[in-house]
C-alpha positions as CSV (number, residue, x, y, z in Angstrom):
1,M,48.6,-16.4,-30.9
2,K,45.6,-17.6,-32.8
3,R,45.8,-20.9,-30.9
4,I,45.8,-19.1,-27.5
5,F,42.7,-17.1,-28.6
6,I,40.8,-20.2,-29.6
7,I,41.7,-21.9,-26.2
8,L,40.6,-18.8,-24.3
9,S,37.3,-18.6,-26.3
10,T,36.6,-22.2,-25.6
11,V,37.2,-21.8,-21.8
12,L,34.9,-18.7,-21.7
13,L,32.2,-20.5,-23.6
14,A,32.4,-23.4,-21.2
15,L,32.2,-21.1,-18.2
16,S,29.2,-19.4,-19.8
17,C,27.4,-22.7,-20.4
18,S,28.2,-23.7,-16.8
19,K,26.5,-20.6,-15.4
20,I,23.5,-21.2,-17.6
21,A,23.3,-24.7,-16.3
22,E,23.3,-23.5,-12.7
23,V,19.9,-21.8,-13.2
24,K,17.6,-24.2,-11.4
25,T,13.8,-24.7,-11.7
26,V,12.1,-26.1,-8.7
27,D,8.7,-27.8,-9.1
28,L,6.8,-27.1,-5.9
29,A,4.7,-30.2,-6.6
30,S,7.8,-32.4,-6.2
31,L,8.7,-31.1,-2.7
32,S,8.4,-33.4,0.3
33,A,9.7,-31.0,3.0
34,D,10.3,-27.3,3.7
35,Y,12.4,-25.6,1.1
36,E,14.8,-22.6,1.0
37,A,15.0,-21.1,-2.5
38,R,18.5,-19.9,-3.6
39,D,19.6,-17.0,-5.8
40,G,18.7,-17.5,-9.4
41,E,16.2,-20.3,-8.9
42,T,12.7,-20.4,-10.4
43,L,9.7,-21.7,-8.4
44,T,6.9,-23.3,-10.4
45,G,4.0,-25.7,-10.0
46,I,1.5,-26.2,-7.2
47,L,3.0,-26.7,-3.7
48,S,2.3,-30.4,-2.8
49,G,2.0,-30.1,1.0
50,N,2.0,-27.7,4.0
51,Y,5.7,-26.8,3.6
52,K,7.4,-23.6,4.5
53,I,8.9,-21.9,1.5
54,T,11.8,-19.5,2.4
55,I,14.0,-17.3,0.3
56,A,17.7,-17.1,1.1
57,E,19.2,-13.8,2.3
58,G,19.9,-11.5,-0.7
59,A,18.5,-13.9,-3.3
60,T,16.6,-13.1,-6.4
61,V,14.0,-15.8,-7.1
62,T,11.5,-16.1,-10.0
63,L,7.9,-17.2,-9.6
64,K,6.6,-18.7,-12.8
65,N,3.1,-20.3,-12.6
66,A,3.7,-20.9,-8.9
67,V,0.8,-21.8,-6.6
68,I,1.0,-21.8,-2.8
69,Y,-2.3,-22.3,-1.0
70,G,-2.0,-22.0,2.7
71,V,-4.5,-24.0,4.8
72,N,-5.2,-21.6,7.7
73,D,-4.1,-23.9,10.4
74,D,-2.0,-22.8,13.4
75,T,0.0,-25.9,13.1
76,Y,1.7,-24.2,10.2
77,S,2.8,-20.8,11.5
78,W,4.3,-19.2,8.5
79,A,3.6,-17.1,5.5
80,G,3.1,-18.4,2.0
81,I,6.6,-17.1,1.2
82,T,9.1,-16.1,3.9
83,P,12.3,-14.2,2.8
84,L,15.1,-14.7,5.4
85,G,16.5,-11.2,4.6
86,D,16.6,-8.8,1.7
87,A,15.0,-10.6,-1.3
88,T,13.7,-9.9,-4.8
89,L,10.8,-11.8,-6.3
90,V,10.5,-11.7,-10.2
91,L,7.1,-12.4,-11.5
92,E,6.6,-14.5,-14.7
93,A,3.3,-15.9,-16.0
94,S,0.5,-16.2,-13.4
95,N,1.1,-16.9,-9.7
96,I,-1.1,-17.4,-6.5
97,V,0.2,-17.1,-3.0
98,R,-1.8,-17.6,0.3
99,G,-0.5,-17.5,3.8
100,F,-0.8,-20.5,6.1
101,D,-1.7,-19.7,9.7
102,G,-4.2,-16.8,9.7
103,G,-1.7,-14.5,11.4
104,F,0.8,-14.7,8.6
105,P,0.7,-12.8,5.2
106,G,0.8,-14.2,1.7
107,I,4.4,-12.8,1.4
108,F,6.3,-11.7,4.4
109,A,8.5,-8.6,4.4
110,P,11.1,-9.1,7.2
111,K,11.7,-6.4,9.8
112,G,14.7,-4.2,8.9
113,K,15.0,-5.8,5.4
114,T,13.5,-5.0,2.0
115,L,11.2,-7.1,-0.1
116,T,11.3,-6.2,-3.8
117,I,8.8,-7.4,-6.4
118,A,9.5,-7.0,-10.1
119,G,8.9,-8.6,-13.5
120,D,5.9,-8.6,-15.9
121,G,3.9,-11.6,-14.6
122,K,0.8,-11.7,-12.4
123,L,0.4,-12.3,-8.7
124,D,-2.7,-12.8,-6.6
125,V,-1.7,-12.7,-3.0
126,S,-3.5,-12.7,0.4
127,S,-3.4,-14.1,3.9
128,N,-5.6,-16.9,5.0
129,G,-7.0,-15.0,7.9
130,Y,-6.2,-11.6,9.4
131,A,-2.8,-10.7,8.0
132,P,-1.8,-8.5,5.0
133,G,-1.4,-9.9,1.5
134,I,2.1,-8.5,1.5
135,G,3.7,-7.2,4.7
136,S,4.1,-7.9,8.3
137,D,3.0,-10.9,10.4
138,D,2.7,-11.4,14.2
139,D,6.1,-9.7,14.3
140,N,6.7,-6.3,12.7
141,G,7.6,-6.1,9.1
142,G,10.2,-4.3,6.8
143,N,10.2,-2.3,3.6
144,I,8.1,-3.2,0.5
145,V,9.2,-2.2,-3.0
146,I,7.1,-2.9,-6.1
147,K,8.7,-2.2,-9.4
148,G,6.6,-4.3,-11.8
149,G,4.0,-7.0,-12.3
150,T,0.3,-7.2,-12.2
151,I,-0.5,-7.6,-8.5
152,R,-3.8,-8.1,-6.7
153,A,-3.3,-8.0,-2.9
154,T,-6.1,-8.5,-0.4
155,G,-5.8,-7.8,3.3
156,G,-7.3,-9.9,6.0
157,N,-9.6,-8.6,8.8
158,G,-7.7,-5.7,10.5
159,S,-4.8,-5.6,8.1
160,A,-3.7,-3.6,5.1
161,A,-3.6,-5.3,1.7
162,I,0.0,-4.1,1.3
163,G,1.6,-3.0,4.6
164,S,1.1,-3.8,8.3
165,M,-0.9,-6.3,10.1
166,R,-3.3,-5.2,12.9
167,Y,-1.4,-3.9,16.0
168,R,1.9,-4.2,14.2
169,S,4.2,-2.1,12.0
170,C,6.0,-2.2,8.7
171,G,8.6,-0.1,7.0
172,D,8.4,2.1,3.9
173,I,6.2,1.2,1.0
174,T,7.4,2.2,-2.5
175,I,5.6,1.6,-5.9
176,S,7.4,2.7,-9.0
177,G,5.8,0.5,-11.7
178,G,3.5,-2.3,-12.6
179,S,-0.3,-2.5,-12.0
180,V,-1.3,-2.8,-8.4
181,T,-4.7,-3.4,-6.9
182,A,-4.8,-3.3,-3.1
183,I,-8.0,-4.1,-1.2
184,G,-7.7,-3.7,2.6
185,G,-9.4,-5.9,5.1
186,E,-11.9,-4.4,7.6
187,D,-10.1,-1.6,9.5
188,G,-7.1,-1.9,7.2
189,A,-5.8,0.4,4.5
190,G,-5.4,-0.7,0.9
191,I,-1.8,0.5,1.1
192,G,-0.5,1.4,4.5
193,S,-1.3,0.4,8.0
194,G,-3.8,-1.9,9.7
195,L,-5.9,-1.5,12.8
196,E,-4.1,0.4,15.5
197,A,-0.9,-0.3,13.5
198,S,1.7,1.8,11.8
199,C,3.8,2.0,8.6
200,G,6.6,4.2,7.3
201,K,6.5,6.4,4.2
202,I,4.3,5.6,1.3
203,T,5.8,6.6,-2.1
204,I,4.2,6.2,-5.5
205,S,6.2,7.3,-8.6
206,G,4.8,5.2,-11.4
207,G,2.6,2.4,-12.5
208,T,-1.2,2.0,-12.2
209,V,-2.4,1.8,-8.6
210,V,-6.0,1.1,-7.4
211,A,-6.4,1.1,-3.6
212,E,-9.5,0.6,-1.5
213,G,-9.6,0.8,2.3
214,G,-11.6,-1.5,4.5
215,Y,-14.2,-0.2,6.9
216,S,-12.8,2.9,8.8
217,A,-9.6,2.8,6.8
218,A,-8.0,4.9,4.1
219,G,-7.4,3.7,0.6
220,I,-3.7,4.9,0.9
221,G,-2.6,5.8,4.3
222,C,-3.8,4.8,7.8
223,G,-6.0,2.1,9.0
224,H,-8.6,2.5,11.8
225,M,-7.0,4.3,14.8
226,A,-3.6,3.9,13.1
227,T,-0.6,6.0,11.9
228,C,1.5,6.2,8.8
229,G,4.4,8.4,7.6
230,N,4.4,10.9,4.8
231,I,2.5,10.0,1.6
232,S,4.0,11.1,-1.8
233,V,2.7,10.7,-5.3
234,S,5.0,11.9,-8.1
235,G,3.8,9.9,-11.1
236,G,1.6,7.1,-12.3
237,D,-2.2,6.6,-12.5
238,V,-3.6,6.4,-9.0
239,T,-7.2,5.8,-7.9
240,S,-8.0,5.5,-4.2
241,R,-11.1,5.3,-2.1
242,G,-11.5,5.4,1.7
243,D,-14.2,3.6,3.5
244,A,-16.4,4.8,6.4
245,D,-15.0,7.8,8.2
246,A,-11.6,7.5,6.5
247,A,-9.9,9.5,3.8
248,G,-9.2,8.3,0.3
249,I,-5.6,9.3,0.7
250,G,-4.6,10.2,4.3
251,S,-5.7,9.1,7.8
252,G,-8.4,6.6,8.8
253,C,-11.1,6.9,11.4
254,G,-9.5,8.0,14.6
255,I,-12.0,6.9,17.3
256,N,-13.4,3.7,18.6
257,E,-16.9,3.8,17.1
258,D,-18.4,2.1,20.2
259,E,-17.4,5.2,22.2
260,E,-18.3,7.8,19.5
261,E,-21.9,8.3,20.7
262,D,-20.6,8.9,24.3
263,E,-18.4,11.7,23.1
264,E,-15.7,10.7,25.5
265,D,-12.3,12.3,25.5
266,E,-11.7,13.2,21.9
267,S,-8.1,13.9,22.7
268,E,-7.6,10.2,22.8
269,A,-8.7,9.9,19.1
270,S,-5.7,8.5,17.2
271,S,-5.3,8.2,13.5
272,V,-2.5,10.4,12.2
273,C,-0.7,10.5,8.9
274,G,2.2,12.7,7.9
275,D,2.4,15.2,5.1
276,I,0.7,14.4,1.8
277,T,2.5,15.6,-1.4
278,I,1.3,15.2,-5.0
279,S,3.8,16.4,-7.6
280,G,2.8,14.5,-10.7
281,G,0.7,11.8,-12.2
282,T,-3.1,11.4,-12.6
283,V,-4.7,11.1,-9.1
284,T,-8.4,10.3,-8.6
285,V,-9.6,10.1,-5.1
286,H,-13.1,9.5,-3.6
287,G,-14.5,9.7,-0.1
288,H,-17.1,7.3,1.2
289,S,-20.7,8.2,0.1
290,I,-22.5,7.3,3.3
291,L,-20.1,7.9,6.2
292,A,-17.8,10.9,6.6
293,A,-14.6,10.7,4.5
294,A,-12.5,13.4,2.9
295,A,-11.0,12.5,-0.4
296,I,-7.5,13.8,0.4
297,G,-6.6,14.6,4.0
298,S,-8.0,13.5,7.3
299,G,-10.6,11.1,8.4
300,C,-13.2,11.5,11.1
301,Y,-11.7,12.4,14.5
302,S,-8.3,12.2,12.9
303,S,-5.6,14.4,11.5
304,C,-2.9,14.6,8.9
305,G,0.0,17.0,8.2
306,N,0.4,19.5,5.5
307,I,-1.0,18.9,2.0
308,L,1.0,20.1,-1.0
309,I,-0.2,19.7,-4.6
310,S,2.4,21.0,-7.0
311,G,1.9,19.0,-10.1
312,G,-0.2,16.4,-12.0
313,T,-4.0,16.1,-12.5
314,V,-6.0,15.7,-9.3
315,T,-9.7,14.9,-8.8
316,A,-10.9,14.8,-5.2
317,D,-14.6,14.1,-4.5
318,G,-15.3,14.5,-0.8
319,G,-17.6,11.9,0.9
320,Y,-20.4,12.5,3.5
321,K,-20.0,15.8,5.4
322,S,-16.4,16.1,4.1
323,A,-14.2,18.3,1.9
324,G,-12.6,17.1,-1.3
325,I,-9.2,18.2,0.0
326,G,-8.9,18.8,3.7
327,T,-10.8,17.2,6.5
328,S,-13.6,14.8,7.1
329,E,-16.2,15.5,9.8
330,K,-14.4,16.5,13.0
331,G,-11.0,16.2,11.5
332,S,-7.8,18.3,11.4
333,V,-5.3,19.1,8.8
334,G,-2.2,21.3,8.5
335,N,-1.5,23.8,5.7
336,I,-3.1,23.1,2.3
337,T,-1.1,24.5,-0.7
338,I,-1.9,24.1,-4.4
339,T,0.6,25.7,-6.7
340,N,0.4,26.9,-10.3
341,G,2.6,23.9,-11.3
342,V,-0.4,21.6,-11.5
343,T,-2.2,20.6,-14.7
344,Q,-5.6,20.7,-13.0
345,V,-7.1,20.2,-9.6
346,S,-10.8,19.5,-9.1
347,A,-12.3,19.4,-5.7
348,K,-15.9,18.7,-4.6
349,K,-17.5,18.9,-1.2
350,W,-20.3,16.7,-0.1
351,D,-23.2,19.2,-0.1
352,E,-24.1,22.8,0.6
353,N,-24.0,22.2,4.3
354,T,-20.3,21.2,4.1
355,P,-18.1,24.3,4.7
356,H,-15.4,23.8,2.1
357,S,-14.4,21.9,-1.0
358,I,-10.8,22.7,-0.1
359,G,-10.5,23.2,3.7
360,G,-12.7,21.8,6.4
361,G,-15.6,19.3,6.6
362,V,-18.6,19.6,8.9
363,D,-17.6,20.5,12.5
364,Y,-13.9,20.4,11.5
365,V,-11.5,20.8,14.4
366,S,-8.7,22.8,12.7
367,I,-7.1,23.6,9.4
368,G,-3.9,25.6,8.7
369,T,-3.5,28.1,6.0
370,V,-5.1,27.4,2.6
371,S,-3.5,28.7,-0.6
372,V,-4.6,27.9,-4.1
373,G,-2.4,29.5,-6.9
374,G,-1.3,32.1,-4.4
375,K,-4.9,33.1,-3.4
376,E,-5.3,32.7,0.4
377,G,-8.3,31.2,2.2
378,P,-10.5,28.0,2.1
379,V,-12.5,27.4,-1.0
380,S,-16.3,27.0,-0.6
381,E,-17.2,26.8,-4.3
382,S,-18.1,23.2,-5.3
383,P,-17.3,21.7,-7.6
384,F,-14.2,23.8,-7.8
385,V,-11.7,23.5,-10.7
386,Y,-8.2,25.1,-10.6
387,K,-6.4,25.1,-14.0
388,P,-3.5,27.6,-14.2
């Protein structure tokens, strides 16, 4: 019996060693052609040529001191990293990824699939032109999940840093951990949609998130004349700032600025986000200081759904002609509800000529009902602090 046990132990040890031996490290500097990374592999080193790096369907691949610099040449029509289906990238050490052709992101999230990023390493990611850092390309994109890592994502002109490329769409965006800095390109959100683009739900439940929208785009939410789904924050430390005419969290500018002075059909204005829900975390949001931008809610000539704040600590400083929580100039918002489950909510309107700190900005189009701790009606006091 003892002999059988020893034999079995030896076999199991051999199998274990075999599995360890299967872990493969690929030096990108040694490649001489396109490469498809397989499950369990580690990519490291500086990519030696203009090769397409793909990730096999369902694979988990580690990036460890990997550097992929795209050359912004339409001869090479691909992203820095292209998953072929669902994929997980685990970050170790410090990594840099740039897209190749300007219409492709640093890291592509395939349509109908989910890209997951985890680990405790660093990633600096961007396109080499007008695509997102992480997200869709000339085609539409899929879901993006960030669980860990220290990530700095930068969007190209017209694109979100994390989300959709201009005129395209992406799926849901979920952040549950790590440290994420997202800087949108002109007309693109930090996290969300690009110019005249769309994205699904945006959910933040943990980690540290800093998001800045590009010109006319929200920090978290919609790009210029764009749409996004519901936005939910339930945890983490979140700081977000919108640029000109766009909310910090919410919708972007909803009108073509070349036509704004002509006051053409405002019904054609189009930047719409879904409901905004904050149930936990520390959330600090700023509107733009020169051009109209609510902190949380709708941008100029745009709208968002209902706003519910039921937990956490929230600071919302409205930008020019805008409420802290509610609408920008000529914006619309649904019902605004702040419950006694919050730790503290602070809201500040732009100046004494702005109607509300919680409610409407200058010349707002419409707001639903406003309720703060059960007290009905918009709030004009500014700065206003609610601490149950």
